[in-house]
C-alpha positions as CSV (number, residue, x, y, z in Angstrom):
1,X,7.7,10.9,-15.5
2,X,4.6,12.8,-16.7
3,X,3.1,15.3,-14.3
4,X,-0.5,14.7,-15.1
5,X,-2.9,12.3,-16.7
6,X,-6.6,12.5,-17.6
7,X,-8.7,11.5,-14.5
8,X,-11.5,9.1,-14.6
9,X,-15.0,10.6,-13.9
10,X,-16.0,10.8,-10.2
11,X,-17.5,7.7,-8.9
12,X,-21.1,7.7,-7.9
13,X,-23.0,6.2,-5.0
14,X,-23.9,3.3,-7.3
15,X,-20.4,1.9,-6.5
16,X,-21.5,1.5,-2.9
17,X,-24.6,-0.4,-4.0
18,X,-22.5,-2.6,-6.2
19,X,-20.1,-3.1,-3.3
20,X,-23.0,-4.3,-1.1
21,X,-23.9,-6.8,-3.8
22,X,-20.5,-8.2,-3.6
23,X,-20.7,-8.8,0.2
24,X,-21.9,-12.4,-0.3
25,X,-18.8,-13.1,-2.4
26,X,-16.3,-11.3,-0.3
27,X,-15.6,-14.3,2.0
28,X,-14.5,-16.2,-1.1
29,X,-12.0,-13.5,-2.1
30,X,-10.8,-12.5,1.4
31,X,-10.0,-16.0,2.5
32,X,-8.5,-17.6,-0.5
33,X,-6.2,-20.6,-0.2
34,X,-3.1,-21.4,-2.3
35,X,-3.8,-23.1,-5.6
36,X,-1.3,-25.7,-6.8
37,X,-2.0,-24.9,-10.5
38,X,0.8,-23.3,-12.5
39,X,0.3,-20.0,-14.2
40,X,-1.7,-20.2,-17.4
41,X,0.9,-19.9,-20.3
42,X,-1.5,-17.6,-22.3
43,X,-2.2,-15.2,-19.4
44,X,-0.8,-11.7,-19.5
45,X,1.7,-11.3,-16.6
46,X,0.7,-8.8,-14.0
47,X,4.2,-8.3,-12.4
48,X,6.2,-5.5,-13.8
49,X,9.7,-4.0,-13.3
50,X,9.8,-0.2,-13.3
51,X,13.0,1.4,-14.7
52,X,13.5,5.2,-14.6
53,X,15.3,7.4,-17.1
54,X,17.2,9.8,-14.9
55,X,18.3,12.1,-17.7
56,X,17.0,15.6,-17.2
57,X,16.3,16.0,-20.9
58,X,14.6,12.6,-21.3
59,X,11.4,12.9,-23.2
60,X,8.3,11.7,-21.3
61,X,5.1,11.1,-23.3
62,X,2.1,11.3,-21.0
63,X,0.3,8.8,-23.2
64,X,3.2,6.3,-23.4
65,X,1.6,4.0,-20.8
66,X,-2.0,2.7,-21.0
67,X,-2.8,2.9,-17.3
68,X,-5.0,0.2,-15.8
69,X,-8.1,1.8,-14.2
70,X,-9.0,0.7,-10.7
71,X,-10.6,2.5,-7.7
72,X,-7.4,2.2,-5.7
73,X,-4.0,0.6,-6.0
74,X,-2.5,-1.0,-2.8
75,X,1.2,-1.5,-2.8
76,X,2.4,-4.0,-0.1
77,X,5.9,-2.9,0.8
78,X,8.2,-5.9,1.2
79,X,11.9,-6.8,1.2
80,X,14.3,-9.6,0.3
81,X,14.3,-11.1,3.8
82,X,10.5,-11.2,4.0
83,X,9.6,-14.3,2.0
84,X,8.0,-15.9,5.1
85,X,5.8,-12.8,5.6
86,X,4.6,-12.9,2.0
87,X,3.8,-16.6,2.3
88,X,1.8,-15.9,5.4
89,X,-0.1,-13.2,3.6
90,X,-0.8,-15.5,0.6
91,X,-2.1,-18.1,3.1
92,X,-4.5,-15.6,4.6
93,X,-6.0,-12.4,3.1
94,X,-3.7,-11.8,0.1
95,X,-4.7,-14.1,-2.9
96,X,-2.0,-16.6,-3.8
97,X,-3.1,-17.1,-7.4
98,X,-3.1,-14.6,-10.2
99,X,-6.7,-15.4,-11.1
100,X,-7.8,-15.0,-7.5
101,X,-5.9,-11.7,-7.4
102,X,-7.9,-10.5,-10.4
103,X,-11.1,-11.7,-8.8
104,X,-10.4,-9.7,-5.7
105,X,-9.8,-6.6,-7.9
106,X,-13.1,-7.1,-9.6
107,X,-15.0,-7.6,-6.4
108,X,-13.4,-4.6,-4.5
109,X,-12.0,-2.3,-7.1
110,X,-8.6,-2.7,-5.4
111,X,-5.5,-3.9,-7.2
112,X,-2.8,-5.4,-4.9
113,X,0.9,-6.0,-5.6
114,X,4.0,-6.6,-3.5
115,X,6.5,-3.8,-4.0
116,X,10.2,-4.5,-3.8
117,X,13.5,-2.8,-4.9
118,X,16.7,-4.4,-6.1
119,X,19.8,-5.8,-4.6
120,X,23.4,-6.5,-5.8
121,X,23.2,-10.1,-4.3
122,X,22.7,-12.4,-7.3
123,X,21.3,-15.2,-5.2
124,X,18.6,-13.0,-3.7
125,X,17.6,-11.6,-7.1
126,X,17.5,-15.1,-8.5
127,X,15.2,-16.2,-5.7
128,X,13.0,-13.2,-6.3
129,X,12.6,-13.9,-10.0
130,X,11.5,-17.5,-9.2
131,X,8.9,-16.1,-6.8
132,X,7.8,-13.6,-9.4
133,X,7.4,-16.4,-12.0
134,X,5.4,-18.5,-9.5
135,X,3.0,-15.9,-8.2
136,X,3.2,-13.0,-10.6
137,X,2.2,-10.4,-7.9
138,X,5.1,-7.9,-7.8
139,X,6.1,-4.4,-8.8
140,X,9.9,-4.2,-8.9
141,X,11.4,-0.7,-8.4
142,X,14.7,0.5,-9.7
143,X,16.0,1.4,-6.2
144,X,18.3,-0.3,-3.8
145,X,16.3,-2.2,-1.1
146,X,17.6,-0.8,2.2
147,X,15.9,0.2,5.4
148,X,17.8,3.5,5.3
149,X,16.3,4.3,1.9
150,X,12.7,3.7,2.7
151,X,11.7,7.3,2.1
152,X,13.2,7.1,-1.4
153,X,11.5,3.8,-2.0
154,X,8.2,5.2,-0.9
155,X,8.5,8.1,-3.4
156,X,9.5,5.7,-6.1
157,X,6.5,3.5,-5.3
158,X,4.0,6.3,-5.6
159,X,5.6,7.4,-8.9
160,X,5.5,3.8,-10.3
161,X,1.9,3.2,-9.1
162,X,0.7,6.5,-10.7
163,X,2.4,5.6,-14.0
164,X,0.9,2.1,-14.1
165,X,-2.6,2.6,-12.5
166,X,-5.2,5.2,-12.9
167,X,-6.8,5.2,-9.5
168,X,-8.7,7.5,-7.1
169,X,-6.4,6.4,-4.2
170,X,-2.9,5.0,-3.9
171,X,-2.4,3.0,-0.7
172,X,1.0,2.3,0.9
173,X,0.8,-0.8,3.2
174,X,3.4,-2.9,5.0
175,X,3.7,-6.7,4.7
176,X,3.1,-7.2,8.5
177,X,-0.5,-6.1,8.9
178,X,-3.8,-8.1,8.7
179,X,-6.1,-6.4,6.3
180,X,-9.8,-6.6,5.3
181,X,-9.8,-5.6,1.6
182,X,-13.6,-5.5,1.5
183,X,-13.7,-2.9,4.3
184,X,-10.8,-0.9,2.8
185,X,-12.7,-0.8,-0.4
186,X,-15.8,0.7,1.2
187,X,-13.7,3.3,3.1
188,X,-12.0,4.5,-0.1
189,X,-15.3,4.5,-2.1
190,X,-16.8,7.1,0.2
191,X,-17.7,10.4,-1.5
192,X,-15.3,13.2,-0.5
193,X,-15.7,17.0,-1.1
194,X,-11.9,17.6,-0.9
195,X,-9.9,16.3,-3.9
196,X,-6.7,16.1,-2.0
197,X,-6.9,13.6,0.8
198,X,-4.4,12.2,3.2
199,X,-6.0,9.2,4.9
200,X,-4.6,7.2,7.7
201,X,-4.4,6.6,11.5
202,X,-2.9,9.9,12.6
203,X,-0.4,10.4,15.4
204,X,2.0,12.8,17.1
205,X,5.0,11.9,19.1
206,X,8.4,12.9,20.4
207,X,11.3,13.4,18.0
208,X,14.1,10.9,18.8
209,X,17.4,12.5,19.1
210,X,19.5,9.6,20.4
211,X,21.5,8.0,17.6
212,X,21.3,4.6,19.4
213,X,17.5,4.4,18.9
214,X,15.9,2.8,15.9
215,X,13.8,5.9,15.0
216,X,16.6,8.4,15.5
217,X,16.1,11.5,13.4
218,X,19.4,13.2,12.3
219,X,17.4,16.3,11.2
220,X,15.8,16.7,14.7
221,X,17.0,20.3,14.9
222,X,14.5,21.2,12.2
223,X,11.6,19.6,13.9
224,X,11.6,20.6,17.5
225,X,10.6,18.3,20.3
226,X,7.4,16.8,18.8
227,X,6.5,15.6,15.4
228,X,3.7,17.2,13.5
229,X,0.5,15.3,12.8
230,X,1.1,12.4,10.4
231,X,-0.2,8.9,9.6
232,X,1.3,5.8,11.0
233,X,3.5,4.1,8.5
234,X,2.0,0.5,8.3
235,X,-0.9,1.8,6.1
236,X,-2.1,5.1,4.7
237,X,-3.6,6.4,1.5
238,X,-3.1,9.4,-0.8
239,X,-5.7,10.6,-3.3
240,X,-4.8,10.8,-6.9
241,X,-4.5,14.6,-6.8
242,X,-1.9,14.4,-4.0
243,X,0.1,11.7,-5.8
244,X,0.1,13.6,-9.1
245,X,1.7,16.6,-7.2
246,X,4.4,14.3,-5.9
247,X,5.0,12.9,-9.3
248,X,5.4,16.4,-10.8
249,X,8.2,17.4,-8.4
250,X,11.9,16.5,-8.9
251,X,13.4,14.0,-6.5
252,X,16.0,16.4,-5.1
253,X,13.3,19.0,-4.3
254,X,12.0,16.9,-1.4
255,X,13.5,16.9,2.1
256,X,14.0,13.4,3.2
257,X,13.8,12.6,6.9
258,X,15.1,9.4,8.4
259,X,11.6,7.9,8.9
260,X,9.3,7.2,5.9
261,X,6.0,8.1,7.6
262,X,7.5,11.4,8.9
263,X,8.8,12.2,5.5
264,X,5.4,11.7,3.9
265,X,3.8,13.8,6.7
266,X,6.2,16.6,6.1
267,X,5.3,16.7,2.4
268,X,1.6,16.7,3.3
269,X,2.2,19.9,5.4
270,X,3.4,21.6,2.2
271,X,0.2,20.7,0.4
272,X,-3.4,21.8,0.9
273,X,-4.5,18.3,1.8
274,X,-7.4,17.2,3.9
275,X,-6.4,15.0,6.8
276,X,-8.7,12.1,7.4
277,X,-8.1,10.3,10.6
278,X,-9.4,6.7,10.8
279,X,-8.5,4.5,13.7
280,X,-9.9,1.4,12.1
281,X,-6.7,1.4,10.1
282,X,-4.7,0.8,13.3
283,X,-6.9,-1.6,15.2
284,X,-5.2,-3.8,17.9
285,X,-7.6,-6.7,17.3
286,X,-10.3,-7.8,14.9
287,X,-13.7,-6.2,15.4
288,X,-16.8,-5.8,13.4
289,X,-15.4,-2.6,11.9
290,X,-11.6,-3.1,11.9
291,X,-9.9,-2.6,8.6
292,X,-6.2,-3.1,9.4
293,X,-5.0,-5.0,12.5
294,X,-1.5,-4.7,13.9
295,X,0.1,-4.6,17.4
296,X,0.2,-0.8,17.9
297,X,2.2,0.6,19.7
298,X,4.2,-2.5,20.8
299,X,5.4,-3.2,17.2
300,X,5.3,-1.2,14.0
301,X,3.1,-3.9,12.5
302,X,2.2,-7.4,13.8
303,X,4.7,-8.8,16.3
304,X,6.0,-12.0,14.9
305,X,3.9,-11.4,11.8
306,X,4.5,-14.8,10.1
307,X,2.8,-16.6,13.1
308,X,0.3,-13.9,14.1
309,X,-1.1,-13.5,10.6
310,X,-2.1,-17.2,10.6
311,X,-3.5,-17.0,14.1
312,X,-5.7,-14.0,13.3
313,X,-7.0,-15.7,10.2
314,X,-8.2,-18.6,12.3
315,X,-10.3,-16.2,14.4
316,X,-14.0,-15.9,13.5
317,X,-13.9,-12.2,14.4
318,X,-11.3,-11.7,11.7
319,X,-12.7,-13.8,8.9
320,X,-16.4,-14.4,9.4
321,X,-17.6,-10.9,10.4
322,X,-19.6,-9.2,7.6
323,X,-18.2,-6.3,5.7
324,X,-20.7,-3.8,7.1
325,X,-21.7,-4.0,10.8
326,X,-25.4,-5.0,11.2
327,X,-27.9,-2.4,12.5
328,X,-29.7,-5.1,14.5
């Protein structure tokens, strides 16, 4: 994997002006409905499977891939047992048609894909391939899809995203949050003086030492009684400079903790990153400024997301409020 790529020139405030011009169209893109039409046979597929050459001596040409330029890439982390979640997303804020997905990208500067690993179960892989053929909205990683391997999947995701997309930000999001892409776009488009940014809803909390608990940390002796400041896992963003540093390091040079969000937070401690705390990324309900809504701290996402996603999408506060809060 190449360690660096040429960066696109810094974005100017004109992007914000253009974003405002798109506000009248954002309702169309944010609230898309499933289209029954099959994929156009002449359209270039957007789904991709990423395979890694693990040989130390493998040659890596930094110009081998023509990276697609966007303002930000958003990877929706999902699993083989989450078809119902993906369908709920496609019935709400995530476009269910490749052309609509492209339209959302053009309107917001954000490219969205579901991100999934692999499994040895043939029936599950077969079902996934049918879903890929129908919706064409996936990045498939060459890593076993297991909860215990989420930190490894996250690193693989950032490496794949960096290889495929030339972006200012790379966003990791879960498949059980309600998102306003238009507002996320404006947040990421802000001018920042620090090139290395770690953006999320920040938290601290106790280190779980009981093996019976879901968030048990086997390496708790290295951490003390309380976790360091880090972003909640359901959604956070890393700037391109941060991701390029992750890409440059060898996999075995990272310390992997049990929890993915803690693992990323630990890596950020080792870098000269700027922490940007934004609680609109962990809103408990839809408001005029909320960006991501989920049931914090009751659940690590929406509780019963398949149902709650649809319920939220029926609320005027979630779907009809403008991108930018009115000054009146």
